All heavy atoms as TSV, in Angstrom:
chain	resi	resn	atom	element	x	y	z
A	1	MET	N	N	0.820	-1.129	0.017
A	1	MET	CA	C	-0.045	0.059	0.058
A	1	MET	C	C	0.877	1.213	0.013
A	1	MET	O	O	1.767	1.380	0.853
A	1	MET	CB	C	-0.886	-0.008	1.287
A	1	MET	CG	C	-1.644	1.242	1.508
A	1	MET	SD	S	-2.865	1.550	0.425
A	1	MET	CE	C	-3.796	0.013	0.423
A	2	ARG	N	N	0.673	2.113	-0.957
A	2	ARG	CA	C	1.474	3.278	-1.017
A	2	ARG	C	C	0.525	4.474	-1.117
A	2	ARG	O	O	-0.390	4.381	-1.927
A	2	ARG	CB	C	2.452	3.290	-2.330
A	2	ARG	CG	C	3.486	2.178	-2.166
A	2	ARG	CD	C	4.330	2.179	-3.412
A	2	ARG	NE	N	3.597	1.990	-4.640
A	2	ARG	CZ	C	3.138	0.793	-5.096
A	2	ARG	NH1	N	3.241	-0.402	-4.414
A	2	ARG	NH2	N	2.430	0.752	-6.300
A	3	GLU	N	N	0.764	5.440	-0.411
A	3	GLU	CA	C	-0.167	6.670	-0.392
A	3	GLU	C	C	0.813	7.884	-0.734
A	3	GLU	O	O	1.847	7.978	-0.198
A	3	GLU	CB	C	-0.826	6.880	1.057
A	3	GLU	CG	C	-2.030	7.578	0.985
A	3	GLU	CD	C	-1.941	9.117	0.899
A	3	GLU	OE1	O	-0.845	9.604	1.194
A	3	GLU	OE2	O	-2.835	9.780	0.383
A	4	TYR	N	N	0.334	8.603	-1.646
A	4	TYR	CA	C	1.123	9.843	-2.180
A	4	TYR	C	C	0.415	11.120	-1.867
A	4	TYR	O	O	-0.764	11.109	-1.746
A	4	TYR	CB	C	1.255	9.703	-3.680
A	4	TYR	CG	C	1.996	8.451	-4.166
A	4	TYR	CD1	C	1.211	7.308	-4.404
A	4	TYR	CD2	C	3.343	8.368	-4.383
A	4	TYR	CE1	C	1.771	6.134	-4.800
A	4	TYR	CE2	C	3.923	7.243	-4.903
A	4	TYR	CZ	C	3.156	6.059	-5.058
A	4	TYR	OH	O	3.788	4.898	-5.511
A	5	SER	N	N	1.101	12.115	-1.800
A	5	SER	CA	C	0.641	13.466	-1.501
A	5	SER	C	C	1.051	14.467	-2.600
A	5	SER	O	O	1.780	14.099	-3.492
A	5	SER	CB	C	1.091	14.060	-0.125
A	5	SER	OG	O	2.464	14.207	-0.157
A	6	ASP	N	N	0.478	15.603	-2.554
A	6	ASP	CA	C	0.925	16.632	-3.429
A	6	ASP	C	C	1.943	17.559	-2.820
A	6	ASP	O	O	2.546	17.164	-1.776
A	6	ASP	CB	C	-0.321	17.559	-3.876
A	6	ASP	CG	C	-1.032	18.168	-2.706
A	6	ASP	OD1	O	-0.471	18.171	-1.582
A	6	ASP	OD2	O	-2.165	18.668	-2.877
A	7	ASN	N	N	2.144	18.733	-3.414
A	7	ASN	CA	C	3.266	19.579	-2.936
A	7	ASN	C	C	2.745	20.850	-2.169
A	7	ASN	O	O	3.468	21.820	-2.117
A	7	ASN	CB	C	4.232	19.987	-4.002
A	7	ASN	CG	C	3.615	20.906	-5.016
A	7	ASN	OD1	O	2.480	21.328	-4.919
A	7	ASN	ND2	N	4.459	21.320	-5.972
A	8	THR	N	N	1.667	20.784	-1.638
A	8	THR	CA	C	0.959	21.935	-1.047
A	8	THR	C	C	1.354	22.144	0.454
A	8	THR	O	O	0.907	23.129	1.008
A	8	THR	CB	C	-0.617	21.829	-1.117
A	8	THR	OG1	O	-1.065	20.692	-0.450
A	8	THR	CG2	C	-1.114	21.833	-2.597
A	9	ALA	N	N	2.072	21.264	1.085
A	9	ALA	CA	C	2.485	21.396	2.425
A	9	ALA	C	C	3.936	21.039	2.553
A	9	ALA	O	O	4.588	20.655	1.618
A	9	ALA	CB	C	1.514	20.611	3.372
A	10	ASP	N	N	4.428	21.125	3.782
A	10	ASP	CA	C	5.794	20.737	4.083
A	10	ASP	C	C	5.959	19.229	3.745
A	10	ASP	O	O	5.166	18.364	4.038
A	10	ASP	CB	C	5.975	20.846	5.567
A	10	ASP	CG	C	7.393	20.413	6.059
A	10	ASP	OD1	O	8.439	21.055	5.705
A	10	ASP	OD2	O	7.436	19.408	6.723
A	11	PRO	N	N	7.136	18.843	2.953
A	11	PRO	CA	C	7.327	17.564	2.539
A	11	PRO	C	C	7.313	16.528	3.679
A	11	PRO	O	O	6.812	15.426	3.505
A	11	PRO	CB	C	8.629	17.595	1.853
A	11	PRO	CG	C	8.714	19.069	1.412
A	11	PRO	CD	C	8.071	19.855	2.412
A	12	GLU	N	N	7.927	16.859	4.821
A	12	GLU	CA	C	8.024	15.882	5.922
A	12	GLU	C	C	6.588	15.715	6.517
A	12	GLU	O	O	6.358	14.557	6.792
A	12	GLU	CB	C	9.044	16.362	7.005
A	12	GLU	CG	C	9.237	15.374	7.973
A	12	GLU	CD	C	9.896	14.049	7.447
A	12	GLU	OE1	O	10.595	14.057	6.453
A	12	GLU	OE2	O	9.549	12.982	8.062
A	13	ASN	N	N	5.841	16.732	6.658
A	13	ASN	CA	C	4.473	16.570	7.193
A	13	ASN	C	C	3.618	15.700	6.109
A	13	ASN	O	O	2.776	14.868	6.556
A	13	ASN	CB	C	3.821	17.882	7.436
A	13	ASN	CG	C	4.376	18.627	8.585
A	13	ASN	OD1	O	5.025	17.904	9.483
A	13	ASN	ND2	N	4.140	19.937	8.666
A	14	ASN	N	N	3.802	16.031	4.909
A	14	ASN	CA	C	3.086	15.180	3.870
A	14	ASN	C	C	3.447	13.792	4.008
A	14	ASN	O	O	2.565	12.853	3.813
A	14	ASN	CB	C	3.376	15.691	2.473
A	14	ASN	CG	C	2.659	16.857	1.973
A	14	ASN	OD1	O	1.651	17.206	2.574
A	14	ASN	ND2	N	3.106	17.557	1.041
A	15	LYS	N	N	4.729	13.466	4.166
A	15	LYS	CA	C	5.198	12.033	4.221
A	15	LYS	C	C	4.558	11.301	5.516
A	15	LYS	O	O	4.055	10.253	5.364
A	15	LYS	CB	C	6.711	11.965	4.369
A	15	LYS	CG	C	7.159	10.631	4.168
A	15	LYS	CD	C	8.738	10.669	3.966
A	15	LYS	CE	C	9.274	9.314	3.637
A	15	LYS	NZ	N	10.597	9.288	3.281
A	16	ILE	N	N	4.451	12.047	6.663
A	16	ILE	CA	C	3.859	11.504	7.788
A	16	ILE	C	C	2.351	11.274	7.557
A	16	ILE	O	O	1.819	10.256	7.953
A	16	ILE	CB	C	4.073	12.454	9.064
A	16	ILE	CG1	C	5.569	12.443	9.381
A	16	ILE	CG2	C	3.157	12.014	10.219
A	16	ILE	CD1	C	6.021	13.509	10.317
A	17	ALA	N	N	1.760	12.337	6.984
A	17	ALA	CA	C	0.261	12.141	6.690
A	17	ALA	C	C	-0.025	11.087	5.724
A	17	ALA	O	O	-1.077	10.304	5.862
A	17	ALA	CB	C	-0.273	13.508	6.177
A	18	SER	N	N	0.845	10.889	4.690
A	18	SER	CA	C	0.706	9.857	3.742
A	18	SER	C	C	0.767	8.447	4.368
A	18	SER	O	O	0.014	7.556	4.151
A	18	SER	CB	C	1.752	9.913	2.590
A	18	SER	OG	O	1.410	11.052	1.865
A	19	LYS	N	N	1.791	8.296	5.251
A	19	LYS	CA	C	2.013	6.948	5.986
A	19	LYS	C	C	0.780	6.736	6.817
A	19	LYS	O	O	0.337	5.585	6.877
A	19	LYS	CB	C	3.274	7.069	6.813
A	19	LYS	CG	C	3.554	5.899	7.729
A	19	LYS	CD	C	3.964	4.800	7.045
A	19	LYS	CE	C	4.438	3.600	8.021
A	19	LYS	NZ	N	4.874	2.494	7.348
A	20	THR	N	N	0.192	7.737	7.566
A	20	THR	CA	C	-0.942	7.500	8.322
A	20	THR	C	C	-2.117	7.139	7.529
A	20	THR	O	O	-2.830	6.182	7.917
A	20	THR	CB	C	-1.222	8.793	9.198
A	20	THR	OG1	O	-0.071	9.063	9.962
A	20	THR	CG2	C	-2.428	8.664	10.031
A	21	SER	N	N	-2.297	7.756	6.398
A	21	SER	CA	C	-3.469	7.377	5.520
A	21	SER	C	C	-3.307	6.013	4.979
A	21	SER	O	O	-4.214	5.277	4.913
A	21	SER	CB	C	-3.521	8.374	4.295
A	21	SER	OG	O	-3.801	9.685	4.778
A	22	ALA	N	N	-2.105	5.572	4.609
A	22	ALA	CA	C	-1.924	4.234	4.038
A	22	ALA	C	C	-2.193	3.240	5.178
A	22	ALA	O	O	-2.767	2.242	4.903
A	22	ALA	CB	C	-0.470	4.118	3.604
A	23	GLN	N	N	-1.781	3.567	6.409
A	23	GLN	CA	C	-1.940	2.613	7.506
A	23	GLN	C	C	-3.487	2.530	7.806
A	23	GLN	O	O	-3.953	1.415	8.121
A	23	GLN	CB	C	-1.203	3.018	8.770
A	23	GLN	CG	C	-1.298	2.125	9.866
A	23	GLN	CD	C	-0.713	0.740	9.503
A	23	GLN	OE1	O	0.441	0.596	9.016
A	23	GLN	NE2	N	-1.400	-0.395	9.571
A	24	ASP	N	N	-4.253	3.574	7.627
A	24	ASP	CA	C	-5.707	3.559	7.793
A	24	ASP	C	C	-6.282	2.578	6.813
A	24	ASP	O	O	-7.271	1.811	7.112
A	24	ASP	CB	C	-6.278	4.954	7.646
A	24	ASP	CG	C	-5.975	5.864	8.869
A	24	ASP	OD1	O	-5.559	5.430	9.907
A	24	ASP	OD2	O	-6.118	7.130	8.621
A	25	VAL	N	N	-5.845	2.551	5.612
A	25	VAL	CA	C	-6.408	1.575	4.626
A	25	VAL	C	C	-6.014	0.247	4.916
A	25	VAL	O	O	-6.814	-0.674	4.924
A	25	VAL	CB	C	-5.894	2.010	3.149
A	25	VAL	CG1	C	-6.268	0.974	2.105
A	25	VAL	CG2	C	-6.401	3.371	2.710
A	26	ILE	N	N	-4.741	0.018	5.408
A	26	ILE	CA	C	-4.359	-1.245	5.829
A	26	ILE	C	C	-5.209	-1.764	6.978
A	26	ILE	O	O	-5.695	-2.960	6.986
A	26	ILE	CB	C	-2.846	-1.180	6.340
A	26	ILE	CG1	C	-1.920	-0.919	5.133
A	26	ILE	CG2	C	-2.451	-2.526	7.108
A	26	ILE	CD1	C	-1.612	-2.035	4.187
A	27	ASN	N	N	-5.502	-0.968	7.944
A	27	ASN	CA	C	-6.375	-1.396	9.073
A	27	ASN	C	C	-7.712	-1.705	8.563
A	27	ASN	O	O	-8.351	-2.738	9.103
A	27	ASN	CB	C	-6.430	-0.264	10.084
A	27	ASN	CG	C	-5.118	0.004	10.763
A	27	ASN	OD1	O	-4.184	-0.869	10.793
A	27	ASN	ND2	N	-4.887	1.207	11.246
A	28	ALA	N	N	-8.301	-1.004	7.643
A	28	ALA	CA	C	-9.560	-1.324	7.074
A	28	ALA	C	C	-9.637	-2.709	6.409
A	28	ALA	O	O	-10.519	-3.503	6.580
A	28	ALA	CB	C	-10.077	-0.277	6.120
A	29	LEU	N	N	-8.499	-2.969	5.736
A	29	LEU	CA	C	-8.281	-4.363	5.040
A	29	LEU	C	C	-8.220	-5.388	6.051
A	29	LEU	O	O	-8.843	-6.539	5.877
A	29	LEU	CB	C	-7.206	-4.351	4.034
A	29	LEU	CG	C	-7.333	-3.459	2.902
A	29	LEU	CD1	C	-6.027	-3.356	2.117
A	29	LEU	CD2	C	-8.379	-3.988	1.979
A	30	ILE	N	N	-7.528	-5.199	7.102
A	30	ILE	CA	C	-7.370	-6.176	8.200
A	30	ILE	C	C	-8.700	-6.377	8.832
A	30	ILE	O	O	-9.093	-7.588	9.082
A	30	ILE	CB	C	-6.307	-5.712	9.191
A	30	ILE	CG1	C	-4.897	-5.721	8.594
A	30	ILE	CG2	C	-6.394	-6.601	10.443
A	30	ILE	CD1	C	-3.940	-4.977	9.447
A	31	ASN	N	N	-9.484	-5.371	9.049
A	31	ASN	CA	C	-10.805	-5.500	9.609
A	31	ASN	C	C	-11.713	-6.258	8.674
A	31	ASN	O	O	-12.845	-6.764	9.103
A	31	ASN	CB	C	-11.406	-4.159	9.962
A	31	ASN	CG	C	-10.702	-3.547	11.146
A	31	ASN	OD1	O	-10.217	-4.134	11.983
A	31	ASN	ND2	N	-10.777	-2.217	11.152
A	32	ARG	N	N	-11.394	-6.467	7.438
A	32	ARG	CA	C	-12.235	-7.156	6.525
A	32	ARG	C	C	-11.752	-8.528	6.193
A	32	ARG	O	O	-12.117	-9.237	5.327
A	32	ARG	CB	C	-12.391	-6.335	5.193
A	32	ARG	CG	C	-13.303	-5.179	5.392
A	32	ARG	CD	C	-13.295	-4.171	4.210
A	32	ARG	NE	N	-14.127	-3.133	4.352
A	32	ARG	CZ	C	-14.110	-2.055	5.238
A	32	ARG	NH1	N	-12.982	-1.980	5.887
A	32	ARG	NH2	N	-14.959	-1.087	5.214
A	33	GLY	N	N	-10.725	-8.888	7.011
A	33	GLY	CA	C	-10.314	-10.278	6.979
A	33	GLY	C	C	-9.044	-10.620	6.231
A	33	GLY	O	O	-8.531	-11.761	6.146
A	34	ILE	N	N	-8.264	-9.571	5.654
A	34	ILE	CA	C	-6.954	-9.741	5.035
A	34	ILE	C	C	-5.874	-9.912	6.074
A	34	ILE	O	O	-5.900	-9.099	7.050
A	34	ILE	CB	C	-6.667	-8.542	4.158
A	34	ILE	CG1	C	-7.775	-8.294	3.122
A	34	ILE	CG2	C	-5.298	-8.678	3.389
A	34	ILE	CD1	C	-8.092	-9.438	2.171
A	35	SER	N	N	-5.066	-10.883	5.885
A	35	SER	CA	C	-3.988	-11.185	6.933
A	35	SER	C	C	-3.022	-10.015	6.991
A	35	SER	O	O	-2.491	-9.499	5.879
A	35	SER	CB	C	-3.285	-12.422	6.541
A	35	SER	OG	O	-2.174	-12.613	7.358
A	36	GLN	N	N	-2.674	-9.552	8.170
A	36	GLN	CA	C	-1.845	-8.446	8.386
A	36	GLN	C	C	-0.434	-8.724	7.813
A	36	GLN	O	O	0.252	-7.824	7.201
A	36	GLN	CB	C	-1.769	-8.087	9.866
A	36	GLN	CG	C	-0.808	-6.904	10.135
A	36	GLN	CD	C	-0.862	-6.504	11.634
A	36	GLN	OE1	O	-1.478	-7.094	12.370
A	36	GLN	NE2	N	-0.162	-5.493	11.941
A	37	ASN	N	N	-0.023	-9.953	7.794
A	37	ASN	CA	C	1.414	-10.226	7.275
A	37	ASN	C	C	1.432	-10.150	5.669
A	37	ASN	O	O	2.545	-10.199	5.250
A	37	ASN	CB	C	1.821	-11.615	7.691
A	37	ASN	CG	C	1.080	-12.733	7.152
A	37	ASN	OD1	O	-0.021	-12.559	6.523
A	37	ASN	ND2	N	1.502	-13.946	7.431
A	38	ARG	N	N	0.247	-9.925	5.113
A	38	ARG	CA	C	0.336	-9.611	3.634
A	38	ARG	C	C	0.308	-8.162	3.222
A	38	ARG	O	O	0.274	-7.914	2.082
A	38	ARG	CB	C	-0.842	-10.314	2.972
A	38	ARG	CG	C	-0.837	-11.858	3.107
A	38	ARG	CD	C	-2.134	-12.528	2.478
A	38	ARG	NE	N	-2.155	-12.222	1.151
A	38	ARG	CZ	C	-3.213	-12.112	0.469
A	38	ARG	NH1	N	-4.392	-12.384	0.955
A	38	ARG	NH2	N	-3.229	-11.858	-0.927
A	39	LEU	N	N	0.353	-7.405	4.226
A	39	LEU	CA	C	0.095	-5.916	3.918
A	39	LEU	C	C	1.205	-5.041	4.557
A	39	LEU	O	O	1.765	-5.350	5.644
A	39	LEU	CB	C	-1.218	-5.502	4.643
A	39	LEU	CG	C	-2.481	-6.221	4.239
A	39	LEU	CD1	C	-3.616	-5.909	5.141
A	39	LEU	CD2	C	-2.769	-5.913	2.844
A	40	THR	N	N	1.620	-4.001	3.810
A	40	THR	CA	C	2.517	-3.024	4.337
A	40	THR	C	C	2.133	-1.650	3.888
A	40	THR	O	O	1.387	-1.582	2.883
A	40	THR	CB	C	3.995	-3.306	3.760
A	40	THR	OG1	O	3.906	-3.213	2.354
A	40	THR	CG2	C	4.616	-4.589	4.238
A	41	ALA	N	N	2.476	-0.618	4.733
A	41	ALA	CA	C	2.033	0.731	4.321
A	41	ALA	C	C	3.303	1.529	4.180
A	41	ALA	O	O	4.255	1.432	4.963
A	41	ALA	CB	C	1.172	1.284	5.546
A	42	GLU	N	N	3.274	2.394	3.124
A	42	GLU	CA	C	4.291	3.329	2.860
A	42	GLU	C	C	3.728	4.592	2.536
A	42	GLU	O	O	2.771	4.801	1.865
A	42	GLU	CB	C	5.126	2.844	1.599
A	42	GLU	CG	C	5.884	1.464	1.854
A	42	GLU	CD	C	6.469	1.092	0.506
A	42	GLU	OE1	O	7.028	1.852	-0.174
A	42	GLU	OE2	O	6.496	-0.168	0.232
A	43	GLY	N	N	4.444	5.721	3.081
A	43	GLY	CA	C	3.973	7.036	2.826
A	43	GLY	C	C	5.012	7.769	1.969
A	43	GLY	O	O	6.215	7.654	2.277
A	44	TYR	N	N	4.560	8.510	1.043
A	44	TYR	CA	C	5.447	9.278	0.194
A	44	TYR	C	C	5.083	10.751	0.152
A	44	TYR	O	O	3.914	11.117	0.356
A	44	TYR	CB	C	5.514	8.809	-1.367
A	44	TYR	CG	C	5.961	7.387	-1.443
A	44	TYR	CD1	C	5.097	6.287	-1.392
A	44	TYR	CD2	C	7.264	7.196	-1.616
A	44	TYR	CE1	C	5.654	4.960	-1.620
A	44	TYR	CE2	C	7.789	5.920	-1.795
A	44	TYR	CZ	C	6.922	4.793	-1.755
A	44	TYR	OH	O	7.415	3.543	-1.882
A	45	ASP	N	N	6.024	11.671	-0.088
A	45	ASP	CA	C	5.776	13.059	-0.195
A	45	ASP	C	C	5.497	13.331	-1.613
A	45	ASP	O	O	5.022	12.529	-2.402
A	45	ASP	CB	C	6.831	13.877	0.469
A	45	ASP	CG	C	8.195	13.579	-0.192
A	45	ASP	OD1	O	8.331	12.895	-1.267
A	45	ASP	OD2	O	9.233	13.912	0.537
A	46	GLU	N	N	5.774	14.542	-2.097
A	46	GLU	CA	C	5.484	14.964	-3.447
A	46	GLU	C	C	6.569	14.521	-4.420
A	46	GLU	O	O	6.550	14.957	-5.570
A	46	GLU	CB	C	5.340	16.451	-3.501
A	46	GLU	CG	C	6.581	17.273	-3.424
A	46	GLU	CD	C	6.989	17.534	-2.008
A	46	GLU	OE1	O	6.419	17.108	-0.981
A	46	GLU	OE2	O	8.033	18.164	-1.736
A	47	THR	N	N	7.411	13.679	-4.089
A	47	THR	CA	C	8.569	13.303	-4.917
A	47	THR	C	C	8.192	12.358	-6.079
A	47	THR	O	O	8.970	12.130	-6.990
A	47	THR	CB	C	9.729	12.606	-4.169
A	47	THR	OG1	O	9.246	11.503	-3.534
A	47	THR	CG2	C	10.292	13.655	-3.222
A	48	GLN	N	N	6.979	11.785	-6.091
A	48	GLN	CA	C	6.508	10.983	-7.130
A	48	GLN	C	C	5.158	11.239	-7.779
A	48	GLN	O	O	4.293	10.432	-7.809
A	48	GLN	CB	C	6.556	9.442	-6.587
A	48	GLN	CG	C	7.904	9.015	-6.123
A	48	GLN	CD	C	7.885	7.493	-5.612
A	48	GLN	OE1	O	7.037	6.789	-5.883
A	48	GLN	NE2	N	8.879	7.177	-4.749
A	49	PRO	N	N	5.114	12.496	-8.308
A	49	PRO	CA	C	3.800	12.896	-8.853
A	49	PRO	C	C	3.460	12.148	-10.176
A	49	PRO	O	O	4.396	11.645	-10.833
A	49	PRO	CB	C	4.029	14.391	-9.116
A	49	PRO	CG	C	5.490	14.483	-9.448
A	49	PRO	CD	C	6.225	13.462	-8.486
A	50	ILE	N	N	2.212	12.147	-10.501
A	50	ILE	CA	C	1.769	11.595	-11.839
A	50	ILE	C	C	1.465	12.753	-12.720
A	50	ILE	O	O	1.243	12.579	-13.896
A	50	ILE	CB	C	0.550	10.578	-11.645
A	50	ILE	CG1	C	-0.631	11.266	-10.998
A	50	ILE	CG2	C	1.129	9.399	-10.963
A	50	ILE	CD1	C	-1.840	10.372	-10.970
A	51	THR	N	N	1.354	14.033	-12.160
A	51	THR	CA	C	1.079	15.172	-13.032
A	51	THR	C	C	1.766	16.322	-12.144
A	51	THR	O	O	2.147	16.200	-11.052
A	51	THR	CB	C	-0.405	15.388	-13.198
A	51	THR	OG1	O	-0.526	16.416	-14.049
A	51	THR	CG2	C	-1.127	15.582	-11.956
A	52	SER	N	N	1.679	17.538	-12.692
A	52	SER	CA	C	2.173	18.681	-12.055
A	52	SER	C	C	1.156	19.026	-10.942
A	52	SER	O	O	0.133	18.542	-10.968
A	52	SER	CB	C	2.438	19.854	-12.977
A	52	SER	OG	O	1.147	20.475	-13.374
A	53	ASP	N	N	1.564	19.866	-10.077
A	53	ASP	CA	C	0.726	20.417	-9.022
A	53	ASP	C	C	0.314	21.814	-9.286
A	53	ASP	O	O	0.033	22.595	-8.340
A	53	ASP	CB	C	1.367	20.255	-7.646
A	53	ASP	CG	C	1.244	18.966	-7.055
A	53	ASP	OD1	O	0.195	18.289	-7.192
A	53	ASP	OD2	O	2.202	18.531	-6.363
A	54	ASP	N	N	0.254	22.255	-10.519
A	54	ASP	CA	C	-0.017	23.559	-10.876
A	54	ASP	C	C	-1.526	23.976	-10.727
A	54	ASP	O	O	-1.840	25.193	-10.476
A	54	ASP	CB	C	0.321	23.768	-12.462
A	54	ASP	CG	C	1.836	23.645	-12.682
A	54	ASP	OD1	O	2.650	23.892	-11.671
A	54	ASP	OD2	O	2.187	23.398	-13.815
A	55	THR	N	N	-2.389	23.060	-10.857
A	55	THR	CA	C	-3.875	23.421	-10.511
A	55	THR	C	C	-4.406	22.512	-9.404
A	55	THR	O	O	-3.806	21.511	-9.066
A	55	THR	CB	C	-4.654	23.145	-11.742
A	55	THR	OG1	O	-4.628	21.671	-12.041
A	55	THR	CG2	C	-4.070	23.843	-13.058
A	56	LEU	N	N	-5.469	22.846	-8.809
A	56	LEU	CA	C	-6.214	22.042	-7.819
A	56	LEU	C	C	-6.420	20.621	-8.319
A	56	LEU	O	O	-6.188	19.643	-7.596
A	56	LEU	CB	C	-7.474	22.677	-7.328
A	56	LEU	CG	C	-8.296	21.978	-6.392
A	56	LEU	CD1	C	-7.471	21.779	-5.027
A	56	LEU	CD2	C	-9.606	22.645	-6.100
A	57	GLU	N	N	-6.869	20.528	-9.558
A	57	GLU	CA	C	-7.275	19.238	-10.131
A	57	GLU	C	C	-6.013	18.330	-10.184
A	57	GLU	O	O	-6.133	17.113	-9.989
A	57	GLU	CB	C	-7.962	19.336	-11.462
A	57	GLU	CG	C	-9.298	20.014	-11.452
A	57	GLU	CD	C	-9.329	21.471	-11.273
A	57	GLU	OE1	O	-8.249	22.111	-11.458
A	57	GLU	OE2	O	-10.408	22.039	-10.916
A	58	GLU	N	N	-4.846	18.880	-10.622
A	58	GLU	CA	C	-3.581	18.220	-10.659
A	58	GLU	C	C	-3.167	17.688	-9.297
A	58	GLU	O	O	-2.742	16.538	-9.059
A	58	GLU	CB	C	-2.599	18.919	-11.442
A	58	GLU	CG	C	-2.846	19.119	-12.853
A	58	GLU	CD	C	-2.011	20.076	-13.560
A	58	GLU	OE1	O	-1.390	21.018	-12.887
A	58	GLU	OE2	O	-1.761	19.900	-14.808
A	59	GLY	N	N	-3.308	18.587	-8.360
A	59	GLY	CA	C	-2.893	18.233	-6.955
A	59	GLY	C	C	-3.775	17.155	-6.489
A	59	GLY	O	O	-3.302	16.210	-5.709
A	60	ILE	N	N	-5.083	17.077	-6.689
A	60	ILE	CA	C	-5.887	16.046	-6.357
A	60	ILE	C	C	-5.423	14.788	-6.925
A	60	ILE	O	O	-5.444	13.694	-6.293
A	60	ILE	CB	C	-7.356	16.411	-6.724
A	60	ILE	CG1	C	-7.859	17.519	-5.793
A	60	ILE	CG2	C	-8.298	15.174	-6.595
A	60	ILE	CD1	C	-9.186	18.114	-6.263
A	61	GLN	N	N	-5.024	14.731	-8.188
A	61	GLN	CA	C	-4.630	13.461	-8.871
A	61	GLN	C	C	-3.304	12.987	-8.141
A	61	GLN	O	O	-3.148	11.713	-8.059
A	61	GLN	CB	C	-4.234	13.745	-10.312
A	61	GLN	CG	C	-5.558	13.913	-11.150
A	61	GLN	CD	C	-5.198	14.190	-12.569
A	61	GLN	OE1	O	-4.085	13.789	-13.117
A	61	GLN	NE2	N	-6.076	14.977	-13.275
A	62	ASN	N	N	-2.536	13.815	-7.665
A	62	ASN	CA	C	-1.221	13.371	-7.037
A	62	ASN	C	C	-1.433	12.840	-5.547
A	62	ASN	O	O	-0.654	12.087	-5.106
A	62	ASN	CB	C	-0.272	14.523	-6.986
A	62	ASN	CG	C	0.455	14.683	-8.256
A	62	ASN	OD1	O	0.547	13.769	-9.115
A	62	ASN	ND2	N	0.740	15.981	-8.568
A	63	ARG	N	N	-2.705	13.200	-4.967
A	63	ARG	CA	C	-2.940	12.557	-3.667
A	63	ARG	C	C	-3.705	11.323	-3.958
A	63	ARG	O	O	-4.905	11.365	-4.178
A	63	ARG	CB	C	-3.888	13.590	-2.880
A	63	ARG	CG	C	-3.124	14.800	-2.482
A	63	ARG	CD	C	-3.891	15.750	-1.573
A	63	ARG	NE	N	-5.100	16.266	-2.156
A	63	ARG	CZ	C	-5.185	17.447	-2.824
A	63	ARG	NH1	N	-4.108	18.175	-2.950
A	63	ARG	NH2	N	-6.365	17.809	-3.317
A	64	ARG	N	N	-3.032	10.281	-3.905
A	64	ARG	CA	C	-3.574	8.968	-4.282
A	64	ARG	C	C	-3.067	7.743	-3.464
A	64	ARG	O	O	-1.975	8.034	-2.686
A	64	ARG	CB	C	-3.323	8.647	-5.761
A	64	ARG	CG	C	-1.943	8.468	-5.979
A	64	ARG	CD	C	-1.501	8.667	-7.472
A	64	ARG	NE	N	-0.099	8.332	-7.784
A	64	ARG	CZ	C	0.944	9.055	-7.506
A	64	ARG	NH1	N	0.825	10.312	-7.018
A	64	ARG	NH2	N	2.198	8.672	-7.854
A	65	VAL	N	N	-3.769	6.772	-3.530
A	65	VAL	CA	C	-3.346	5.426	-2.830
A	65	VAL	C	C	-3.026	4.442	-3.913
A	65	VAL	O	O	-3.891	4.284	-4.857
A	65	VAL	CB	C	-4.447	4.967	-1.828
A	65	VAL	CG1	C	-4.052	3.598	-1.296
A	65	VAL	CG2	C	-4.649	5.952	-0.774
A	66	ALA	N	N	-1.975	3.776	-3.825
A	66	ALA	CA	C	-1.578	2.593	-4.751
A	66	ALA	C	C	-1.584	1.309	-4.020
A	66	ALA	O	O	-1.029	1.260	-2.962
A	66	ALA	CB	C	-0.305	2.887	-5.486
A	67	LEU	N	N	-2.305	0.358	-4.575
A	67	LEU	CA	C	-2.449	-0.957	-3.921
A	67	LEU	C	C	-1.957	-2.063	-4.741
A	67	LEU	O	O	-2.312	-2.023	-5.989
A	67	LEU	CB	C	-3.927	-1.168	-3.492
A	67	LEU	CG	C	-4.262	-2.550	-2.967
A	67	LEU	CD1	C	-3.653	-2.725	-1.560
A	67	LEU	CD2	C	-5.785	-2.717	-2.886
A	68	SER	N	N	-1.077	-2.879	-4.267
A	68	SER	CA	C	-0.561	-4.050	-5.117
A	68	SER	C	C	-1.249	-5.286	-4.554
A	68	SER	O	O	-1.118	-5.454	-3.385
A	68	SER	CB	C	0.949	-4.125	-5.026
A	68	SER	OG	O	1.551	-2.951	-5.584
A	69	VAL	N	N	-1.793	-6.094	-5.425
A	69	VAL	CA	C	-2.346	-7.359	-4.977
A	69	VAL	C	C	-1.442	-8.452	-5.211
A	69	VAL	O	O	-0.882	-8.633	-6.353
A	69	VAL	CB	C	-3.721	-7.593	-5.681
A	69	VAL	CG1	C	-4.394	-8.892	-5.246
A	69	VAL	CG2	C	-4.649	-6.450	-5.476
A	70	THR	N	N	-1.150	-9.371	-4.279
A	70	THR	CA	C	-0.337	-10.557	-4.402
A	70	THR	C	C	-1.177	-11.739	-4.123
A	70	THR	O	O	-2.257	-11.697	-3.512
A	70	THR	CB	C	0.792	-10.502	-3.435
A	70	THR	OG1	O	0.299	-10.380	-2.041
A	70	THR	CG2	C	1.728	-9.214	-3.635
A	71	GLU	N	N	-0.698	-12.900	-4.533
A	71	GLU	CA	C	-1.339	-14.178	-4.206
A	71	GLU	C	C	-1.299	-14.495	-2.830
A	71	GLU	O	O	-0.358	-14.151	-2.140
A	71	GLU	CB	C	-0.688	-15.231	-5.068
A	71	GLU	CG	C	-0.863	-15.135	-6.616
A	71	GLU	CD	C	-0.355	-16.338	-7.368
A	71	GLU	OE1	O	-0.610	-17.433	-6.912
A	71	GLU	OE2	O	0.187	-16.157	-8.440
A	72	LYS	N	N	-2.173	-15.220	-2.271
A	72	LYS	CA	C	-2.163	-15.710	-0.973
A	72	LYS	C	C	-1.099	-16.624	-0.746
A	72	LYS	O	O	-0.614	-17.416	-1.479
A	72	LYS	CB	C	-3.521	-16.495	-0.679
A	72	LYS	CG	C	-4.382	-15.792	0.225
A	72	LYS	CD	C	-5.679	-16.671	0.483
A	72	LYS	CE	C	-6.453	-16.051	1.638
A	72	LYS	NZ	N	-7.680	-16.665	1.798
């Protein structure tokens, strides 16, 4: 689980917030029966954008969660 942020705040704060958001998703998956040992959470700051952060819409696209599914 990877959660990304935009560049609208302090990079270190963004990284912490991203990690917290990713962990929240992990916790929700665990509550739905996914084994915790199959899940990891990572938080990223604005260093891996998929678009620029020039507009609000672009910033929204950069605030995202990426999930990789693996076999049991």
